[in-house]
All heavy atoms as TSV, in Angstrom:
chain	resi	resn	atom	element	x	y	z
A	1	MET	N	N	83.949	99.262	96.640
A	1	MET	CA	C	84.958	99.563	95.681
A	1	MET	C	C	84.624	98.802	94.408
A	1	MET	O	O	84.263	97.632	94.444
A	1	MET	CB	C	86.317	99.159	96.264
A	1	MET	CG	C	87.335	98.712	95.290
A	1	MET	SD	S	88.927	98.337	96.033
A	1	MET	CE	C	89.389	99.916	96.672
A	2	SER	N	N	84.724	99.465	93.297
A	2	SER	CA	C	84.473	98.837	92.012
A	2	SER	C	C	85.570	97.830	91.699
A	2	SER	O	O	86.731	98.035	92.000
A	2	SER	CB	C	84.430	99.907	90.922
A	2	SER	OG	O	84.260	99.313	89.664
A	3	ASN	N	N	85.177	96.712	91.094
A	3	ASN	CA	C	86.178	95.710	90.730
A	3	ASN	C	C	85.846	95.012	89.414
A	3	ASN	O	O	86.180	93.863	89.227
A	3	ASN	CB	C	86.371	94.689	91.843
A	3	ASN	CG	C	85.119	93.923	92.147
A	3	ASN	OD1	O	84.028	94.451	92.028
A	3	ASN	ND2	N	85.253	92.695	92.553
A	4	GLY	N	N	85.199	95.697	88.516
A	4	GLY	CA	C	84.902	95.117	87.211
A	4	GLY	C	C	83.683	95.767	86.594
A	4	GLY	O	O	83.030	96.601	87.208
A	5	ASP	N	N	83.372	95.357	85.370
A	5	ASP	CA	C	82.222	95.940	84.701
A	5	ASP	C	C	81.374	94.909	83.965
A	5	ASP	O	O	80.592	95.248	83.101
A	5	ASP	CB	C	82.656	97.047	83.740
A	5	ASP	CG	C	83.635	96.557	82.680
A	5	ASP	OD1	O	83.929	95.351	82.634
A	5	ASP	OD2	O	84.097	97.393	81.902
A	6	ASP	N	N	81.495	93.638	84.321
A	6	ASP	CA	C	80.700	92.588	83.702
A	6	ASP	C	C	79.367	92.472	84.440
A	6	ASP	O	O	79.330	92.032	85.588
A	6	ASP	CB	C	81.458	91.257	83.743
A	6	ASP	CG	C	80.705	90.124	83.082
A	6	ASP	OD1	O	79.549	90.313	82.663
A	6	ASP	OD2	O	81.287	89.031	82.973
A	7	PRO	N	N	78.252	92.849	83.811
A	7	PRO	CA	C	76.968	92.807	84.505
A	7	PRO	C	C	76.489	91.393	84.825
A	7	PRO	O	O	75.586	91.220	85.638
A	7	PRO	CB	C	76.017	93.504	83.534
A	7	PRO	CG	C	76.643	93.328	82.198
A	7	PRO	CD	C	78.124	93.321	82.441
A	8	ASN	N	N	77.097	90.374	84.221
A	8	ASN	CA	C	76.694	88.988	84.462
A	8	ASN	C	C	77.570	88.276	85.485
A	8	ASN	O	O	77.375	87.096	85.736
A	8	ASN	CB	C	76.714	88.209	83.147
A	8	ASN	CG	C	75.713	88.759	82.165
A	8	ASN	OD1	O	74.571	89.013	82.510
A	8	ASN	ND2	N	76.143	88.966	80.946
A	9	SER	N	N	78.525	88.990	86.070
A	9	SER	CA	C	79.416	88.399	87.060
A	9	SER	C	C	79.144	88.995	88.434
A	9	SER	O	O	79.172	90.205	88.614
A	9	SER	CB	C	80.879	88.659	86.681
A	9	SER	OG	O	81.732	88.275	87.741
A	10	ASP	N	N	78.888	88.129	89.399
A	10	ASP	CA	C	78.682	88.628	90.755
A	10	ASP	C	C	79.971	89.159	91.357
A	10	ASP	O	O	79.945	89.959	92.271
A	10	ASP	CB	C	78.081	87.526	91.632
A	10	ASP	CG	C	76.626	87.297	91.292
A	10	ASP	OD1	O	75.806	88.160	91.634
A	10	ASP	OD2	O	76.311	86.279	90.661
A	11	TRP	N	N	81.126	88.738	90.838
A	11	TRP	CA	C	82.408	89.238	91.348
A	11	TRP	C	C	82.730	90.628	90.824
A	11	TRP	O	O	83.610	91.292	91.332
A	11	TRP	CB	C	83.534	88.270	90.996
A	11	TRP	CG	C	83.629	87.177	92.012
A	11	TRP	CD1	C	84.466	87.149	93.080
A	11	TRP	CD2	C	82.849	86.003	92.096
A	11	TRP	NE1	N	84.259	86.011	93.820
A	11	TRP	CE2	C	83.256	85.292	93.232
A	11	TRP	CE3	C	81.819	85.474	91.328
A	11	TRP	CZ2	C	82.695	84.089	93.611
A	11	TRP	CZ3	C	81.261	84.272	91.709
A	11	TRP	CH2	C	81.696	83.598	92.835
A	12	ALA	N	N	82.026	91.111	89.839
A	12	ALA	CA	C	82.303	92.429	89.259
A	12	ALA	C	C	81.352	93.506	89.768
A	12	ALA	O	O	81.324	94.611	89.249
A	12	ALA	CB	C	82.223	92.350	87.732
A	13	GLN	N	N	80.584	93.241	90.798
A	13	GLN	CA	C	79.594	94.189	91.298
A	13	GLN	C	C	80.140	95.121	92.372
A	13	GLN	O	O	79.525	96.121	92.691
A	13	GLN	CB	C	78.369	93.446	91.839
A	13	GLN	CG	C	77.727	92.507	90.833
A	13	GLN	CD	C	77.352	93.205	89.547
A	13	GLN	OE1	O	76.682	94.221	89.549
A	13	GLN	NE2	N	77.806	92.660	88.427
A	14	GLY	N	N	81.262	94.782	92.961
A	14	GLY	CA	C	81.870	95.625	93.991
A	14	GLY	C	C	82.261	94.818	95.211
A	14	GLY	O	O	81.760	93.721	95.439
A	15	TYR	N	N	83.179	95.381	95.987
A	15	TYR	CA	C	83.706	94.692	97.158
A	15	TYR	C	C	84.045	95.710	98.229
A	15	TYR	O	O	84.522	96.799	97.937
A	15	TYR	CB	C	84.973	93.911	96.765
A	15	TYR	CG	C	85.623	93.198	97.920
A	15	TYR	CD1	C	85.125	91.980	98.351
A	15	TYR	CD2	C	86.714	93.742	98.573
A	15	TYR	CE1	C	85.723	91.310	99.414
A	15	TYR	CE2	C	87.309	93.082	99.639
A	15	TYR	CZ	C	86.806	91.868	100.056
A	15	TYR	OH	O	87.382	91.219	101.109
A	16	GLY	N	N	83.805	95.357	99.468
A	16	GLY	CA	C	84.218	96.209	100.565
A	16	GLY	C	C	83.864	95.616	101.912
A	16	GLY	O	O	82.874	94.900	102.049
A	17	TYR	N	N	84.686	95.889	102.905
A	17	TYR	CA	C	84.452	95.443	104.279
A	17	TYR	C	C	84.248	93.933	104.364
A	17	TYR	O	O	83.367	93.444	105.073
A	17	TYR	CB	C	83.264	96.183	104.897
A	17	TYR	CG	C	83.466	97.666	104.957
A	17	TYR	CD1	C	82.792	98.506	104.066
A	17	TYR	CD2	C	84.340	98.233	105.868
A	17	TYR	CE1	C	82.977	99.878	104.098
A	17	TYR	CE2	C	84.536	99.602	105.913
A	17	TYR	CZ	C	83.855	100.409	105.024
A	17	TYR	OH	O	84.039	101.758	105.054
A	18	GLN	N	N	85.015	93.162	103.598
A	18	GLN	CA	C	84.995	91.695	103.595
A	18	GLN	C	C	83.731	91.091	102.981
A	18	GLN	O	O	83.461	89.906	103.147
A	18	GLN	CB	C	85.186	91.136	105.015
A	18	GLN	CG	C	86.434	91.621	105.706
A	18	GLN	CD	C	87.702	91.207	104.972
A	18	GLN	OE1	O	87.832	90.096	104.515
A	18	GLN	NE2	N	88.645	92.121	104.853
A	19	PHE	N	N	82.941	91.897	102.279
A	19	PHE	CA	C	81.741	91.397	101.603
A	19	PHE	C	C	81.759	91.776	100.132
A	19	PHE	O	O	82.253	92.841	99.753
A	19	PHE	CB	C	80.471	91.965	102.246
A	19	PHE	CG	C	80.097	91.258	103.498
A	19	PHE	CD1	C	80.574	91.689	104.720
A	19	PHE	CD2	C	79.265	90.148	103.465
A	19	PHE	CE1	C	80.242	91.030	105.890
A	19	PHE	CE2	C	78.924	89.485	104.621
A	19	PHE	CZ	C	79.407	89.921	105.838
A	20	TRP	N	N	81.211	90.901	99.322
A	20	TRP	CA	C	81.047	91.135	97.894
A	20	TRP	C	C	79.613	91.585	97.632
A	20	TRP	O	O	78.674	91.020	98.193
A	20	TRP	CB	C	81.264	89.836	97.110
A	20	TRP	CG	C	82.656	89.319	97.135
A	20	TRP	CD1	C	83.183	88.426	98.022
A	20	TRP	CD2	C	83.693	89.644	96.226
A	20	TRP	NE1	N	84.498	88.179	97.710
A	20	TRP	CE2	C	84.834	88.921	96.602
A	20	TRP	CE3	C	83.779	90.482	95.113
A	20	TRP	CZ2	C	86.035	88.997	95.929
A	20	TRP	CZ3	C	84.976	90.553	94.438
A	20	TRP	CH2	C	86.082	89.816	94.842
A	21	ARG	N	N	79.452	92.571	96.777
A	21	ARG	CA	C	78.125	92.922	96.287
A	21	ARG	C	C	77.760	91.926	95.194
A	21	ARG	O	O	78.622	91.425	94.485
A	21	ARG	CB	C	78.103	94.333	95.731
A	21	ARG	CG	C	78.323	95.369	96.819
A	21	ARG	CD	C	78.262	96.751	96.278
A	21	ARG	NE	N	76.948	96.968	95.682
A	21	ARG	CZ	C	76.684	97.903	94.784
A	21	ARG	NH1	N	77.638	98.704	94.362
A	21	ARG	NH2	N	75.488	98.039	94.296
A	22	CYS	N	N	76.484	91.649	95.051
A	22	CYS	CA	C	76.003	90.699	94.048
A	22	CYS	C	C	74.951	91.368	93.176
A	22	CYS	O	O	74.450	92.442	93.488
A	22	CYS	CB	C	75.341	89.494	94.710
A	22	CYS	SG	S	76.394	88.506	95.752
A	23	ARG	N	N	74.593	90.662	92.134
A	23	ARG	CA	C	73.448	91.090	91.339
A	23	ARG	C	C	72.191	90.942	92.182
A	23	ARG	O	O	72.208	90.333	93.240
A	23	ARG	CB	C	73.335	90.218	90.082
A	23	ARG	CG	C	74.544	90.375	89.170
A	23	ARG	CD	C	74.492	89.415	88.018
A	23	ARG	NE	N	74.697	88.052	88.514
A	23	ARG	CZ	C	74.376	86.966	87.836
A	23	ARG	NH1	N	73.840	87.042	86.653
A	23	ARG	NH2	N	74.605	85.775	88.343
A	24	HIS	N	N	71.102	91.521	91.752
A	24	HIS	CA	C	69.792	91.402	92.387
A	24	HIS	C	C	69.747	92.014	93.784
A	24	HIS	O	O	68.936	91.618	94.616
A	24	HIS	CB	C	69.329	89.940	92.434
A	24	HIS	CG	C	69.422	89.242	91.122
A	24	HIS	ND1	N	68.604	89.545	90.054
A	24	HIS	CD2	C	70.270	88.283	90.668
A	24	HIS	CE1	C	68.922	88.796	89.012
A	24	HIS	NE2	N	69.940	88.027	89.360
A	25	GLY	N	N	70.637	92.962	94.085
A	25	GLY	CA	C	70.611	93.661	95.362
A	25	GLY	C	C	71.109	92.857	96.549
A	25	GLY	O	O	70.894	93.247	97.687
A	26	ALA	N	N	71.761	91.744	96.303
A	26	ALA	CA	C	72.245	90.889	97.386
A	26	ALA	C	C	73.715	91.182	97.677
A	26	ALA	O	O	74.375	91.907	96.941
A	26	ALA	CB	C	72.082	89.423	97.001
A	27	TYR	N	N	74.207	90.632	98.774
A	27	TYR	CA	C	75.632	90.682	99.088
A	27	TYR	C	C	76.013	89.386	99.788
A	27	TYR	O	O	75.157	88.647	100.266
A	27	TYR	CB	C	75.998	91.911	99.907
A	27	TYR	CG	C	75.284	92.047	101.231
A	27	TYR	CD1	C	75.847	91.562	102.399
A	27	TYR	CD2	C	74.048	92.690	101.319
A	27	TYR	CE1	C	75.209	91.691	103.611
A	27	TYR	CE2	C	73.401	92.829	102.529
A	27	TYR	CZ	C	73.984	92.331	103.671
A	27	TYR	OH	O	73.339	92.454	104.870
A	28	ARG	N	N	77.338	89.095	99.827
A	28	ARG	CA	C	77.744	87.808	100.354
A	28	ARG	C	C	79.165	87.841	100.917
A	28	ARG	O	O	79.988	88.652	100.531
A	28	ARG	CB	C	77.668	86.744	99.260
A	28	ARG	CG	C	78.747	86.897	98.222
A	28	ARG	CD	C	78.590	85.937	97.045
A	28	ARG	NE	N	79.779	85.959	96.229
A	28	ARG	CZ	C	80.083	86.914	95.357
A	28	ARG	NH1	N	79.268	87.932	95.182
A	28	ARG	NH2	N	81.203	86.867	94.663
A	29	GLY	N	N	79.423	86.896	101.802
A	29	GLY	CA	C	80.763	86.555	102.227
A	29	GLY	C	C	81.101	85.206	101.616
A	29	GLY	O	O	80.235	84.334	101.525
A	30	ASP	N	N	82.314	85.049	101.141
A	30	ASP	CA	C	82.733	83.818	100.460
A	30	ASP	C	C	83.807	83.090	101.248
A	30	ASP	O	O	84.637	83.712	101.892
A	30	ASP	CB	C	83.367	84.130	99.098
A	30	ASP	CG	C	82.381	84.607	98.067
A	30	ASP	OD1	O	81.175	84.537	98.315
A	30	ASP	OD2	O	82.839	85.046	97.004
A	31	GLY	N	N	83.788	81.772	101.116
A	31	GLY	CA	C	84.886	80.930	101.567
A	31	GLY	C	C	85.423	80.189	100.354
A	31	GLY	O	O	84.894	80.306	99.252
A	32	ALA	N	N	86.432	79.418	100.562
A	32	ALA	CA	C	87.063	78.710	99.448
A	32	ALA	C	C	86.151	77.625	98.879
A	32	ALA	O	O	85.458	76.932	99.616
A	32	ALA	CB	C	88.374	78.087	99.913
A	33	PHE	N	N	86.148	77.513	97.555
A	33	PHE	CA	C	85.522	76.406	96.830
A	33	PHE	C	C	84.020	76.260	97.054
A	33	PHE	O	O	83.501	75.152	97.062
A	33	PHE	CB	C	86.232	75.087	97.121
A	33	PHE	CG	C	87.690	75.128	96.819
A	33	PHE	CD1	C	88.619	75.081	97.834
A	33	PHE	CD2	C	88.138	75.262	95.509
A	33	PHE	CE1	C	89.973	75.131	97.557
A	33	PHE	CE2	C	89.488	75.312	95.225
A	33	PHE	CZ	C	90.413	75.247	96.242
A	34	GLY	N	N	83.314	77.333	97.253
A	34	GLY	CA	C	81.860	77.246	97.281
A	34	GLY	C	C	81.224	77.344	98.651
A	34	GLY	O	O	80.158	76.786	98.873
A	35	GLN	N	N	81.820	78.057	99.549
A	35	GLN	CA	C	81.186	78.348	100.837
A	35	GLN	C	C	80.651	79.779	100.753
A	35	GLN	O	O	81.398	80.702	100.426
A	35	GLN	CB	C	82.185	78.223	101.974
A	35	GLN	CG	C	82.772	76.845	102.100
A	35	GLN	CD	C	83.920	76.815	103.089
A	35	GLN	OE1	O	84.345	77.823	103.623
A	35	GLN	NE2	N	84.426	75.624	103.333
A	36	TYR	N	N	79.384	79.939	101.044
A	36	TYR	CA	C	78.752	81.246	100.920
A	36	TYR	C	C	77.901	81.572	102.137
A	36	TYR	O	O	77.280	80.693	102.724
A	36	TYR	CB	C	77.776	81.286	99.734
A	36	TYR	CG	C	78.347	80.963	98.394
A	36	TYR	CD1	C	78.311	79.673	97.909
A	36	TYR	CD2	C	78.892	81.959	97.608
A	36	TYR	CE1	C	78.819	79.376	96.663
A	36	TYR	CE2	C	79.403	81.664	96.361
A	36	TYR	CZ	C	79.361	80.376	95.894
A	36	TYR	OH	O	79.856	80.077	94.662
A	37	CYS	N	N	77.857	82.833	102.446
A	37	CYS	CA	C	76.853	83.411	103.327
A	37	CYS	C	C	76.220	84.511	102.482
A	37	CYS	O	O	76.803	85.578	102.289
A	37	CYS	CB	C	77.487	83.979	104.587
A	37	CYS	SG	S	76.304	84.860	105.604
A	38	LEU	N	N	75.067	84.244	101.924
A	38	LEU	CA	C	74.415	85.123	100.967
A	38	LEU	C	C	73.234	85.810	101.631
A	38	LEU	O	O	72.374	85.148	102.227
A	38	LEU	CB	C	73.951	84.285	99.770
A	38	LEU	CG	C	73.312	84.977	98.601
A	38	LEU	CD1	C	74.262	85.968	97.961
A	38	LEU	CD2	C	72.881	83.940	97.578
A	39	VAL	N	N	73.185	87.134	101.559
A	39	VAL	CA	C	72.113	87.920	102.156
A	39	VAL	C	C	71.339	88.600	101.038
A	39	VAL	O	O	71.924	89.273	100.189
A	39	VAL	CB	C	72.674	88.966	103.149
A	39	VAL	CG1	C	71.554	89.773	103.771
A	39	VAL	CG2	C	73.514	88.284	104.222
A	40	MET	N	N	70.021	88.407	101.053
A	40	MET	CA	C	69.130	88.974	100.040
A	40	MET	C	C	68.111	89.874	100.736
A	40	MET	O	O	67.017	89.420	101.092
A	40	MET	CB	C	68.449	87.846	99.265
A	40	MET	CG	C	69.431	86.948	98.533
A	40	MET	SD	S	68.707	85.433	97.859
A	40	MET	CE	C	68.666	84.418	99.342
A	41	PRO	N	N	68.455	91.144	100.978
A	41	PRO	CA	C	67.579	92.026	101.743
A	41	PRO	C	C	66.199	92.234	101.110
A	41	PRO	O	O	65.204	92.308	101.828
A	41	PRO	CB	C	68.339	93.350	101.803
A	41	PRO	CG	C	69.734	93.028	101.476
A	41	PRO	CD	C	69.702	91.800	100.621
A	42	ASP	N	N	66.134	92.316	99.799
A	42	ASP	CA	C	64.848	92.545	99.140
A	42	ASP	C	C	63.874	91.393	99.366
A	42	ASP	O	O	62.656	91.586	99.342
A	42	ASP	CB	C	65.037	92.759	97.635
A	42	ASP	CG	C	65.785	94.039	97.313
A	42	ASP	OD1	O	65.902	94.920	98.198
A	42	ASP	OD2	O	66.271	94.158	96.174
A	43	GLN	N	N	64.406	90.200	99.585
A	43	GLN	CA	C	63.573	89.037	99.840
A	43	GLN	C	C	63.485	88.701	101.327
A	43	GLN	O	O	62.848	87.722	101.706
A	43	GLN	CB	C	64.126	87.808	99.088
A	43	GLN	CG	C	63.973	87.877	97.599
A	43	GLN	CD	C	64.951	88.843	96.938
A	43	GLN	OE1	O	66.034	89.089	97.439
A	43	GLN	NE2	N	64.549	89.391	95.804
A	44	ASP	N	N	64.134	89.500	102.177
A	44	ASP	CA	C	64.188	89.256	103.616
A	44	ASP	C	C	64.677	87.829	103.886
A	44	ASP	O	O	64.071	87.072	104.636
A	44	ASP	CB	C	62.823	89.499	104.249
A	44	ASP	CG	C	62.895	89.625	105.764
A	44	ASP	OD1	O	63.951	90.042	106.277
A	44	ASP	OD2	O	61.897	89.301	106.432
A	45	ALA	N	N	65.802	87.463	103.220
A	45	ALA	CA	C	66.287	86.087	103.299
A	45	ALA	C	C	67.807	86.049	103.378
A	45	ALA	O	O	68.495	86.962	102.923
A	45	ALA	CB	C	65.826	85.312	102.071
A	46	ALA	N	N	68.296	84.969	103.953
A	46	ALA	CA	C	69.728	84.674	103.976
A	46	ALA	C	C	69.896	83.200	103.623
A	46	ALA	O	O	69.017	82.381	103.894
A	46	ALA	CB	C	70.323	84.955	105.346
A	47	LEU	N	N	71.019	82.875	103.003
A	47	LEU	CA	C	71.277	81.518	102.557
A	47	LEU	C	C	72.726	81.165	102.878
A	47	LEU	O	O	73.633	81.927	102.543
A	47	LEU	CB	C	71.029	81.413	101.051
A	47	LEU	CG	C	71.262	80.084	100.367
A	47	LEU	CD1	C	70.296	79.032	100.884
A	47	LEU	CD2	C	71.112	80.252	98.860
A	48	ALA	N	N	72.933	80.036	103.530
A	48	ALA	CA	C	74.286	79.541	103.802
A	48	ALA	C	C	74.496	78.271	102.989
A	48	ALA	O	O	73.629	77.400	102.948
A	48	ALA	CB	C	74.456	79.247	105.285
A	49	ILE	N	N	75.655	78.187	102.329
A	49	ILE	CA	C	75.968	77.043	101.480
A	49	ILE	C	C	77.398	76.603	101.773
A	49	ILE	O	O	78.291	77.436	101.901
A	49	ILE	CB	C	75.876	77.416	99.987
A	49	ILE	CG1	C	74.471	77.865	99.630
A	49	ILE	CG2	C	76.299	76.251	99.112
A	49	ILE	CD1	C	74.345	78.361	98.209
A	50	THR	N	N	77.591	75.307	101.866
A	50	THR	CA	C	78.937	74.754	101.883
A	50	THR	C	C	79.071	73.852	100.667
A	50	THR	O	O	78.119	73.198	100.261
A	50	THR	CB	C	79.229	73.945	103.165
A	50	THR	OG1	O	78.305	72.868	103.253
A	50	THR	CG2	C	79.125	74.824	104.395
A	51	GLY	N	N	80.229	73.848	100.066
A	51	GLY	CA	C	80.421	73.038	98.872
A	51	GLY	C	C	81.886	72.867	98.554
A	51	GLY	O	O	82.754	73.352	99.259
A	52	GLY	N	N	82.112	72.221	97.454
A	52	GLY	CA	C	83.461	71.997	96.968
A	52	GLY	C	C	83.462	72.068	95.453
A	52	GLY	O	O	83.565	71.045	94.798
A	53	VAL	N	N	83.295	73.252	94.904
A	53	VAL	CA	C	83.192	73.440	93.453
A	53	VAL	C	C	84.308	74.345	92.957
A	53	VAL	O	O	84.881	75.118	93.716
A	53	VAL	CB	C	81.818	74.041	93.063
A	53	VAL	CG1	C	80.692	73.112	93.448
A	53	VAL	CG2	C	81.618	75.413	93.692
A	54	LYS	N	N	84.597	74.263	91.677
A	54	LYS	CA	C	85.588	75.159	91.079
A	54	LYS	C	C	84.932	76.403	90.504
A	54	LYS	O	O	85.507	77.482	90.542
A	54	LYS	CB	C	86.361	74.433	89.986
A	54	LYS	CG	C	87.280	73.371	90.513
A	54	LYS	CD	C	88.082	72.726	89.412
A	54	LYS	CE	C	88.975	71.643	89.994
A	54	LYS	NZ	N	89.797	71.007	88.983
A	55	ASP	N	N	83.718	76.268	89.977
A	55	ASP	CA	C	83.030	77.385	89.339
A	55	ASP	C	C	81.987	77.959	90.303
A	55	ASP	O	O	80.821	77.577	90.286
A	55	ASP	CB	C	82.374	76.923	88.042
A	55	ASP	CG	C	81.783	78.070	87.242
A	55	ASP	OD1	O	81.777	79.221	87.732
A	55	ASP	OD2	O	81.317	77.797	86.116
A	56	MET	N	N	82.437	78.875	91.152
A	56	MET	CA	C	81.547	79.446	92.158
A	56	MET	C	C	80.472	80.329	91.532
A	56	MET	O	O	79.378	80.452	92.080
A	56	MET	CB	C	82.361	80.194	93.203
A	56	MET	CG	C	83.228	79.257	94.040
A	56	MET	SD	S	84.360	80.075	95.173
A	56	MET	CE	C	83.238	80.885	96.289
A	57	GLN	N	N	80.744	80.946	90.376
A	57	GLN	CA	C	79.733	81.755	89.700
A	57	GLN	C	C	78.558	80.886	89.251
A	57	GLN	O	O	77.415	81.315	89.301
A	57	GLN	CB	C	80.328	82.502	88.508
A	57	GLN	CG	C	79.323	83.391	87.783
A	57	GLN	CD	C	78.802	84.534	88.639
A	57	GLN	OE1	O	79.570	85.354	89.123
A	57	GLN	NE2	N	77.495	84.588	88.843
A	58	ALA	N	N	78.824	79.659	88.821
A	58	ALA	CA	C	77.750	78.764	88.388
A	58	ALA	C	C	76.768	78.497	89.528
A	58	ALA	O	O	75.555	78.438	89.305
A	58	ALA	CB	C	78.328	77.456	87.860
A	59	VAL	N	N	77.277	78.354	90.741
A	59	VAL	CA	C	76.404	78.142	91.898
A	59	VAL	C	C	75.525	79.371	92.111
A	59	VAL	O	O	74.313	79.254	92.324
A	59	VAL	CB	C	77.234	77.824	93.160
A	59	VAL	CG1	C	76.353	77.750	94.390
A	59	VAL	CG2	C	78.006	76.529	92.974
A	60	LEU	N	N	76.114	80.550	92.060
A	60	LEU	CA	C	75.324	81.767	92.221
A	60	LEU	C	C	74.282	81.902	91.115
A	60	LEU	O	O	73.136	82.311	91.374
A	60	LEU	CB	C	76.233	82.997	92.266
A	60	LEU	CG	C	77.091	83.104	93.522
A	60	LEU	CD1	C	78.125	84.205	93.361
A	60	LEU	CD2	C	76.233	83.337	94.752
A	61	ASN	N	N	74.638	81.561	89.893
A	61	ASN	CA	C	73.668	81.616	88.800
A	61	ASN	C	C	72.471	80.720	89.081
A	61	ASN	O	O	71.322	81.106	88.832
A	61	ASN	CB	C	74.319	81.217	87.476
A	61	ASN	CG	C	75.321	82.236	86.990
A	61	ASN	OD1	O	75.327	83.388	87.399
A	61	ASN	ND2	N	76.207	81.797	86.107
A	62	LEU	N	N	72.716	79.516	89.601
A	62	LEU	CA	C	71.614	78.614	89.944
A	62	LEU	C	C	70.751	79.168	91.066
A	62	LEU	O	O	69.525	79.012	91.056
A	62	LEU	CB	C	72.159	77.235	90.331
A	62	LEU	CG	C	72.756	76.424	89.196
A	62	LEU	CD1	C	73.434	75.174	89.741
A	62	LEU	CD2	C	71.704	76.075	88.156
A	63	ILE	N	N	71.377	79.814	92.024
A	63	ILE	CA	C	70.606	80.434	93.117
A	63	ILE	C	C	69.667	81.483	92.553
A	63	ILE	O	O	68.478	81.514	92.875
A	63	ILE	CB	C	71.542	81.045	94.178
A	63	ILE	CG1	C	72.293	79.939	94.905
A	63	ILE	CG2	C	70.771	81.925	95.153
A	63	ILE	CD1	C	73.448	80.442	95.746
A	64	TRP	N	N	70.188	82.360	91.700
A	64	TRP	CA	C	69.338	83.418	91.142
A	64	TRP	C	C	68.194	82.829	90.328
A	64	TRP	O	O	67.060	83.265	90.437
A	64	TRP	CB	C	70.154	84.381	90.284
A	64	TRP	CG	C	71.325	85.008	90.969
A	64	TRP	CD1	C	72.566	85.201	90.441
A	64	TRP	CD2	C	71.400	85.545	92.294
A	64	TRP	NE1	N	73.402	85.797	91.353
A	64	TRP	CE2	C	72.700	86.026	92.514
A	64	TRP	CE3	C	70.494	85.642	93.345
A	64	TRP	CZ2	C	73.115	86.602	93.700
A	64	TRP	CZ3	C	70.900	86.216	94.535
A	64	TRP	CH2	C	72.185	86.696	94.708
A	65	ILE	N	N	68.495	81.819	89.520
A	65	ILE	CA	C	67.455	81.213	88.690
A	65	ILE	C	C	66.414	80.523	89.559
A	65	ILE	O	O	65.204	80.716	89.385
A	65	ILE	CB	C	68.077	80.215	87.690
A	65	ILE	CG1	C	68.877	80.964	86.630
A	65	ILE	CG2	C	66.998	79.350	87.037
A	65	ILE	CD1	C	69.768	80.082	85.782
A	66	ASP	N	N	66.846	79.702	90.503
A	66	ASP	CA	C	65.910	78.908	91.306
A	66	ASP	C	C	65.146	79.706	92.348
A	66	ASP	O	O	63.985	79.431	92.602
A	66	ASP	CB	C	66.639	77.751	91.995
A	66	ASP	CG	C	67.031	76.655	91.031
A	66	ASP	OD1	O	66.472	76.597	89.923
A	66	ASP	OD2	O	67.907	75.856	91.377
A	67	LEU	N	N	65.780	80.692	92.951
A	67	LEU	CA	C	65.122	81.416	94.039
A	67	LEU	C	C	64.481	82.742	93.621
A	67	LEU	O	O	63.487	83.147	94.215
A	67	LEU	CB	C	66.116	81.690	95.169
A	67	LEU	CG	C	66.648	80.476	95.902
A	67	LEU	CD1	C	67.584	80.890	97.022
A	67	LEU	CD2	C	65.510	79.620	96.454
A	68	LEU	N	N	65.057	83.405	92.641
A	68	LEU	CA	C	64.577	84.756	92.343
A	68	LEU	C	C	63.873	84.889	91.001
A	68	LEU	O	O	63.003	85.744	90.847
A	68	LEU	CB	C	65.742	85.745	92.378
A	68	LEU	CG	C	66.513	85.845	93.679
A	68	LEU	CD1	C	67.592	86.904	93.578
A	68	LEU	CD2	C	65.574	86.121	94.845
A	69	LEU	N	N	64.228	84.099	90.033
A	69	LEU	CA	C	63.740	84.341	88.683
A	69	LEU	C	C	62.640	83.379	88.239
A	69	LEU	O	O	62.194	83.450	87.116
A	69	LEU	CB	C	64.916	84.296	87.689
A	69	LEU	CG	C	66.034	85.297	87.982
A	69	LEU	CD1	C	67.184	85.115	87.020
A	69	LEU	CD2	C	65.511	86.718	87.954
A	70	ARG	N	N	62.222	82.493	89.076
A	70	ARG	CA	C	61.134	81.574	88.723
A	70	ARG	C	C	59.811	82.150	89.049
A	70	ARG	O	O	59.560	82.847	89.914
A	70	ARG	CB	C	61.290	80.242	89.437
A	70	ARG	CG	C	62.326	79.400	88.790
A	70	ARG	CD	C	62.256	78.017	89.304
A	70	ARG	NE	N	63.256	77.252	88.558
A	70	ARG	CZ	C	63.376	75.969	88.678
A	70	ARG	NH1	N	62.625	75.286	89.474
A	70	ARG	NH2	N	64.284	75.332	87.988
Protein backbone atom coordinates (compact mmCIF):
# COMPACT_ATOMS: atom_id res chain seq x y z
CA MET A 1 0.00 0.00 0.00
CA SER A 2 1.33 3.42 -0.88
CA ASN A 3 2.05 5.69 2.05
CA GLY A 4 3.90 8.71 0.69
CA ASP A 5 5.86 10.10 -2.21
CA ASP A 6 9.21 11.17 -0.75
CA PRO A 7 11.90 9.25 -2.67
CA ASN A 8 14.42 9.89 0.14
CA SER A 9 12.28 8.39 2.91
CA ASP A 10 12.21 4.67 3.53
CA TRP A 11 8.83 5.13 5.25
CA ALA A 12 7.28 6.49 2.04
CA GLN A 13 8.06 3.44 -0.13
CA GLY A 14 5.03 1.35 0.85
CA TYR A 15 3.71 -0.89 3.59
CA GLY A 16 1.92 -4.20 3.79
CA TYR A 17 1.69 -7.46 5.71
CA GLN A 18 3.61 -5.99 8.70
CA PHE A 19 6.63 -5.05 6.53
CA TRP A 20 7.84 -1.75 5.16
CA ARG A 21 9.29 -1.45 1.68
CA CYS A 22 12.60 0.41 1.54
CA ARG A 23 14.75 2.10 -1.02
CA HIS A 24 17.29 -0.05 -2.90
CA GLY A 25 14.88 -2.99 -3.25
CA ALA A 26 14.98 -3.89 0.44
CA TYR A 27 12.21 -4.42 2.98
CA ARG A 28 12.10 -4.45 6.76
CA GLY A 29 10.23 -5.07 9.97
CA ASP A 30 10.57 -2.33 12.59
CA GLY A 31 10.47 -2.19 16.35
CA ALA A 32 10.39 0.85 18.57
CA PHE A 33 13.35 3.24 18.68
CA GLY A 34 15.66 1.56 16.20
CA GLN A 35 15.03 -2.17 16.13
CA TYR A 36 15.19 -3.50 12.59
CA CYS A 37 15.04 -6.72 10.66
CA LEU A 38 16.25 -5.55 7.25
CA VAL A 39 16.21 -7.86 4.22
CA MET A 40 18.21 -6.98 1.11
CA PRO A 41 17.36 -9.59 -1.55
CA ASP A 42 19.55 -8.07 -4.27
CA GLN A 43 22.57 -8.48 -2.00
CA ASP A 44 21.43 -11.87 -0.62
CA ALA A 45 21.74 -10.37 2.87
CA ALA A 46 19.79 -9.71 6.05
CA LEU A 47 20.67 -7.35 8.88
CA ALA A 48 19.33 -7.25 12.44
CA ILE A 49 19.83 -4.12 14.54
CA THR A 50 18.82 -3.18 18.05
CA GLY A 51 19.11 0.39 19.21
CA GLY A 52 17.61 3.28 21.04
CA VAL A 53 17.44 6.23 18.64
CA LYS A 54 14.85 8.87 17.83
CA ASP A 55 15.76 9.33 14.16
CA MET A 56 15.29 5.87 12.66
CA GLN A 57 15.67 7.21 9.10
CA ALA A 58 19.21 8.37 9.93
CA VAL A 59 20.16 4.79 10.82
CA LEU A 60 18.78 3.51 7.52
CA ASN A 61 20.64 6.24 5.64
CA LEU A 62 23.91 5.08 7.24
CA ILE A 63 23.16 1.48 6.31
CA TRP A 64 22.63 2.41 2.66
CA ILE A 65 25.78 4.53 2.57
CA ASP A 66 28.02 2.03 4.38
CA LEU A 67 26.75 -1.22 2.88
CA LEU A 68 25.40 -0.39 -0.56
CA LEU A 69 26.82 2.85 -1.87
CA ARG A 70 30.53 2.52 -1.11
